[in-house]
C-alpha positions in Angstrom: -18.3 -9.8 17.5 -21.9 -11.9 17.6 -21.6 -15.6 15.8 -24.8 -14.1 14.2 -22.9 -11.2 12.2 -20.2 -13.6 11.5 -21.8 -16.2 9.9 -23.7 -13.4 7.2 -21.8 -13.1 4.0 -19.9 -10.5 2.4 -22.1 -10.2 -1.0 -19.6 -9.0 -4.5 -22.4 -7.7 -7.1 -21.3 -7.5 -10.4 -21.7 -8.7 -14.4 -19.9 -11.4 -15.5 -20.0 -10.5 -19.2 -16.8 -11.2 -20.9 -13.1 -12.2 -20.4 -12.0 -9.1 -18.9 -9.9 -8.3 -15.8 -12.6 -6.9 -13.8 -14.4 -10.8 -13.7 -10.9 -12.4 -12.9 -10.2 -9.8 -10.0 -13.2 -9.9 -8.7 -12.8 -14.1 -8.7 -10.2 -13.9 -7.3 -11.6 -11.6 -4.2 -14.1 -13.7 -3.9 -11.6 -17.0 -3.3 -9.4 -14.9 -1.0 -12.5 -13.3 1.3 -13.5 -17.5 1.2 -10.2 -18.3 2.3 -10.1 -15.8 5.5 -13.0 -17.6 6.6 -16.0 -15.3 5.6 -19.1 -16.5 4.1 -19.0 -15.1 0.4 -22.5 -14.8 -1.8 -21.4 -13.7 -5.7 -24.3 -12.0 -7.4 -24.0 -12.0 -10.6 -25.8 -10.3 -14.0 -25.7 -12.7 -17.1 -22.8 -15.0 -15.6 -20.9 -16.3 -18.6 -17.6 -16.1 -19.8 -14.1 -17.6 -19.4 -13.3 -16.0 -16.2 -16.8 -17.5 -14.3 -15.7 -19.9 -12.2 -16.8 -20.3 -9.1 -13.7 -20.7 -6.2 -14.5 -23.2 -3.1 -16.5 -21.8 -0.4 -18.6 -19.0 -2.6 -22.2 -19.4 -3.1 -23.3 -18.0 -6.7 -26.8 -16.1 -6.9 -27.8 -15.4 -10.4 -30.0 -12.3 -10.8 -31.8 -13.6 -13.5 -31.4 -10.0 -15.5 -30.0 -9.6 -18.8 -28.7 -6.1 -18.3 -27.5 -4.4 -15.3 -30.2 -1.8 -14.6 -32.7 -4.9 -14.6 -31.0 -6.6 -11.5 -32.5 -3.4 -9.2 -35.5 -5.7 -8.3 -33.1 -8.7 -7.1 -30.5 -6.9 -5.3 -33.7 -4.7 -3.7 -34.8 -8.4 -2.4 -31.8 -10.0 -1.3 -30.6 -6.9 0.7 -34.1 -7.1 2.4 -34.3 -10.9 2.8 -30.8 -11.7 3.6 -28.9 -8.9 4.5 -25.0 -9.1 3.8 -22.6 -8.3 6.3 -21.4 -5.8 3.8 -21.8 -5.4 -0.2 -19.0 -4.7 -2.6 -20.0 -3.5 -6.7 -17.7 -3.2 -9.4 -17.7 -1.8 -12.5 -19.6 2.0 -12.7 -23.4 0.6 -13.6 -23.6 -2.1 -11.1 -21.8 0.8 -8.6 -24.7 2.7 -9.1 -27.3 0.1 -9.2 -26.3 -1.1 -5.7 -26.5 2.5 -4.4 -29.9 2.6 -5.8 -31.1 -0.8 -4.2 -29.5 -0.1 -0.9 -31.3 3.3 -0.7 -34.5 1.4 -1.6 -34.1 -1.3 0.8 -33.6 1.0 3.6 -30.5 -0.6 4.5 -28.2 2.0 5.0 -26.7 -0.4 7.7 -25.2 -2.6 5.4 -21.6 -0.9 4.3 -21.5 -0.3 0.9 -18.0 -0.1 -1.0 -17.9 0.6 -4.7 -14.9 -0.5 -7.0 -13.7 1.5 -9.9 -11.1 -0.1 -12.3 -10.6 2.0 -15.2 -10.0 5.5 -16.2 -13.3 6.7 -17.4 -12.6 10.0 -18.8 -9.7 8.9 -20.8 -11.9 6.1 -21.9 -14.6 8.6 -23.0 -12.3 10.5 -25.4 -13.5 11.1 -29.1 -17.4 10.6 -27.7 -19.7 13.2 -27.6 -18.8 15.6 -25.0 -22.4 15.4 -23.6 -21.8 11.6 -22.9 -19.1 12.4 -20.7 -21.1 15.4 -18.8 -23.9 12.9 -18.3 -22.1 10.1 -16.8 -20.1 12.6 -14.6 -23.2 14.2 -13.7 -24.7 10.1 -12.9 -21.6 9.2 -10.8 -21.4 12.8 -8.7 -25.2 12.6 -8.0 -24.8 8.9 -6.9 -21.1 7.6 -5.8 -21.6 10.3 -2.3 -24.0 7.8 -1.3 -21.6 5.2 -1.0 -19.6 4.3 2.3 -16.4 4.2 0.1 -15.0 4.2 -3.4 -12.2 1.9 -4.0 -9.7 2.7 -7.1 -7.2 0.7 -8.2 -4.8 3.1 -9.1 -3.8 6.6 -8.0 -4.4 7.4 -11.5 -8.5 6.1 -11.4 -8.5 7.9 -7.8 -7.8 10.9 -9.0 -9.7 10.8 -12.2 -12.8 9.3 -9.7 -12.0 12.7 -7.5 -12.2 14.8 -10.6 -15.2 13.6 -11.6 -17.5 13.2 -8.9 -16.5 15.9 -6.5 -15.7 13.2 -3.4 -12.9 14.0 -1.6 -9.9 12.2 -1.0 -10.7 10.6 2.6 -13.8 8.9 0.8 -11.3 7.3 -2.3 -9.5 4.7 -1.3 -6.5 2.8 -3.7 -6.2 -0.7 -3.2 -4.0 -2.6 -5.5 -5.6 -5.4 -7.4 -5.3 -9.0 -5.9 -3.2 -10.1 -9.1 -0.7 -12.7 -7.6 -2.6 -15.5 -6.5 -0.2 -18.5 -4.6 -0.6 -21.0 -7.4 0.9 -18.8 -10.3 3.9 -20.4 -10.8 2.5 -24.0 -10.9 0.2 -22.3 -14.0 3.1 -21.4 -15.5 5.0 -24.1 -15.7 1.9 -26.1 -17.3 2.1 -26.8 -20.9 2.3 -23.8 -23.4 -0.6 -23.1 -25.7 1.7 -22.0 -28.6 4.2 -23.8 -30.6 6.6 -20.3 -31.0 6.9 -20.4 -27.2 9.2 -23.4 -26.6 10.8 -22.8 -29.8 14.3 -21.4 -28.8 15.1 -20.6 -32.2 13.6 -16.7 -31.9 12.8 -15.1 -28.7 9.2 -14.7 -28.9 7.6 -11.3 -27.3 4.0 -11.6 -25.9 0.8 -8.6 -25.8 -2.3 -9.7 -23.7 -5.9 -8.0 -24.1 -9.0 -7.6 -26.1 -8.5 -7.1 -29.5 -10.0 -3.3 -29.1 -9.0 0.3 -29.4 -8.2 0.9 -25.9 -5.4 -2.0 -26.0 -3.7 -0.4 -29.2 -2.1 -3.4 -30.9 -1.3 -1.8 -34.2 1.0 0.4 -32.6 2.8 -3.1 -31.3 2.5 -4.4 -34.5 4.0 -1.1 -35.9 6.6 -1.4 -33.7 7.7 -5.2 -34.0 7.7 -4.5 -38.0 10.7 -2.2 -36.9 12.2 -4.1 -34.5 12.8 -7.1 -36.6 15.3 -5.2 -38.2 17.8 -5.3 -35.7 16.1 -8.4 -33.4 15.1 -11.0 -35.2 11.7 -12.2 -33.0 8.7 -13.2 -33.0 5.2 -11.8 -31.6 1.8 -13.2 -30.2 -0.7 -11.2 -28.9 -3.4 -13.3 -27.4 -7.0 -12.0 -27.2 -10.1 -11.6 -29.1 -12.1 -8.5 -29.9 -13.5 -6.6 -32.5 -10.3 -5.3 -33.9 -9.3 -8.8 -35.4 -9.8 -8.0 -39.2 -7.9 -4.7 -39.2 -4.7 -6.0 -37.2 -4.8 -9.5 -39.7 -4.7 -6.7 -42.8 -2.3 -4.6 -40.8 0.3 -7.9 -40.3 -0.3 -8.9 -43.8 0.3 -5.4 -45.2 3.6 -5.5 -43.3 4.8 -8.6 -44.5 5.0 -10.2 -41.0 2.7 -13.2 -41.5 5.5 -15.9 -40.4 6.2 -13.6 -37.5 3.3 -12.5 -35.8 0.3 -14.8 -34.8 -3.0 -13.9 -33.1 -3.9 -17.2 -31.1 -7.0 -15.7 -29.5 -8.2 -15.8 -25.7 -5.8 -18.3 -23.8 -7.1 -19.4 -20.6 -3.7 -19.8 -18.8 -1.7 -16.4 -19.8 0.5 -17.3 -17.1 2.4 -20.3 -19.4 3.1 -17.4 -22.4 4.1 -14.9 -19.9 6.8 -17.2 -18.1 8.2 -18.1 -21.6 8.4 -14.7 -23.3 11.5 -12.9 -23.6 9.4 -9.6 -23.2 5.9 -8.8 -22.5 4.5 -5.4 -23.8 1.4 -3.4 -22.8 0.5 -0.9 -25.8 -2.5 0.6 -24.4 -3.7 3.9 -25.0 -5.7 3.9 -21.5 -6.0 1.5 -18.3 -6.8 1.5 -15.1 -4.4 -0.7 -13.3 -3.1 -3.2 -16.3 -3.3 -6.7 -14.4 -1.3 -8.2 -17.1 1.3 -6.0 -16.5 1.8 -6.7 -12.8 1.5 -11.0 -13.8 4.5 -10.5 -16.3 6.5 -8.9 -13.9 5.5 -11.3 -11.0 6.7 -14.1 -13.0 10.0 -12.5 -13.6 9.3 -11.4 -17.6 11.1 -8.1 -18.7 8.5 -5.4 -19.7 7.7 -2.4 -21.6 4.9 -0.1 -21.2 2.9 2.8 -22.5 2.9 5.9 -20.3 -1.4 5.6 -20.5 -3.5 7.1 -17.6 -3.5 5.1 -15.5 -1.3 2.2 -13.7 1.9 1.4 -15.7 3.9 4.8 -14.3 3.4 3.6 -10.9 3.4 -0.2 -11.5 6.9 0.7 -13.2 7.9 3.6 -10.8 8.1 6.0 -13.1 10.3 3.7 -15.6 12.4 2.3 -13.1 11.4 -0.7 -13.7 10.8 -0.9 -17.3 10.6 1.8 -20.0 7.4 3.8 -20.4 6.8 5.3 -24.0 4.2 7.6 -24.9 0.8 6.2 -26.1 0.8 5.1 -30.1 4.2 6.0 -30.8 5.7 3.1 -32.8 9.3 4.4 -33.1 9.8 4.8 -29.4 8.2 1.7 -28.9 10.5 -0.3 -31.0 13.6 1.4 -29.6 12.7 0.7 -26.1 11.9 -3.1 -26.7 15.5 -3.5 -28.4 17.0 -1.6 -25.3 15.1 -4.5 -22.8 15.7 -7.6 -25.1 19.6 -6.1 -25.0 19.5 -5.4 -21.4 16.9 -7.0 -19.4 16.2 -6.2 -15.7 17.2 -8.7 -12.8 13.8 -11.0 -12.3 14.2 -10.7 -8.6 13.8 -7.1 -9.1 10.6 -7.2 -11.0 9.0 -9.2 -8.6 9.8 -7.4 -5.7 8.4 -4.3 -7.3 4.6 -5.9 -7.6 4.7 -7.8 -4.2 1.8 -5.2 -3.2 -0.2 -7.1 -5.4 -0.7 -10.0 -3.8 -4.2 -11.8 -3.3 -3.5 -12.2 0.5 -3.1 -8.3 0.8 -5.4 -7.2 -1.6 -8.0 -9.2 0.3 -7.2 -7.8 3.9 -7.3 -4.4 2.5 -11.1 -4.8 0.6 -12.2 -6.7 4.0 -10.9 -3.5 6.0 -12.4 -1.5 3.6 -16.0 -2.9 4.0 -15.7 -2.6 7.6 -15.3 -7.1 8.2 -11.9 -6.9 9.4 -10.1 -4.5 12.0 -7.5 -1.8 10.5 -4.7 -3.5 12.9 -5.4 -7.0 11.0 -2.4 -8.6 9.3 -2.1 -10.8 6.5 
């Protein structure tokens, strides 16, 4: 490998437009790549949100685009003028923009890997069938021009193969770089809510955007049932358009003293480490990072058996109960069971060892062709 090749950056291309898991994972991945000694260019659309933090050794280049498709001229010029060693794109629209820009630039020699982090078919349920057909058609025509597709779980990989017609060898599962070395230090920082340091009652925690996907209404209804036998409190961290409906439900069920929606927290680890139980109530996922984070901190968990991710992470229910989506009664029963008989913290931590920043970074670099298949952490 020549010095010139080694000096060329690994480029990551995506839109930083919110506080979701994709933004956090890509920021961690940029850090991991830089820590392995590779220059990194972070090519951003929009570039805002709580997770838009630049790790050391990473160069940020703003596209100037307000929308993903407007970034095509920017990415085209970047690939022609300062061709990177490899390009990784994340999120469906950014994936298709990267594929098109590489073709227009005539730079098929630059390895291109695209990442998918959600179960698209589940997320499109309830929408007009023509929308799913059109998205599927776009993906099938476009994704075949990428060198490889990375899926964050086996469920997302199966969904991607179904939607695109790609063969199994073109779609690789790489676990998210969720658990970073300082996570325990972050967990030991002061808690952002007084209930978390109050020994009077155990605290149950949910974390995520207040949207239909996370289905916090089912969690609140389950908690109302649970309180009849297990006095406790519920904190749901996150923001989103469903806040008014959730606040109304809390009031309707007479839970205003026992349930709080504190908003977004920049340090979810302090809450997860102090929680007696973490609950994932989602209707669908790709690979839920917060479930891995809770287990990595040794916190017991309960999750819905949604598409996709929880069943893989919990090994079919071995490390925590899996309950049907939207079933408040079954969710309450599972929560009570785990509160009464929590699994050992060491068991939970061992179950998610594959989600470390170091191992995930190496897998991505191998998929991009930057590091050899026999490289080690």
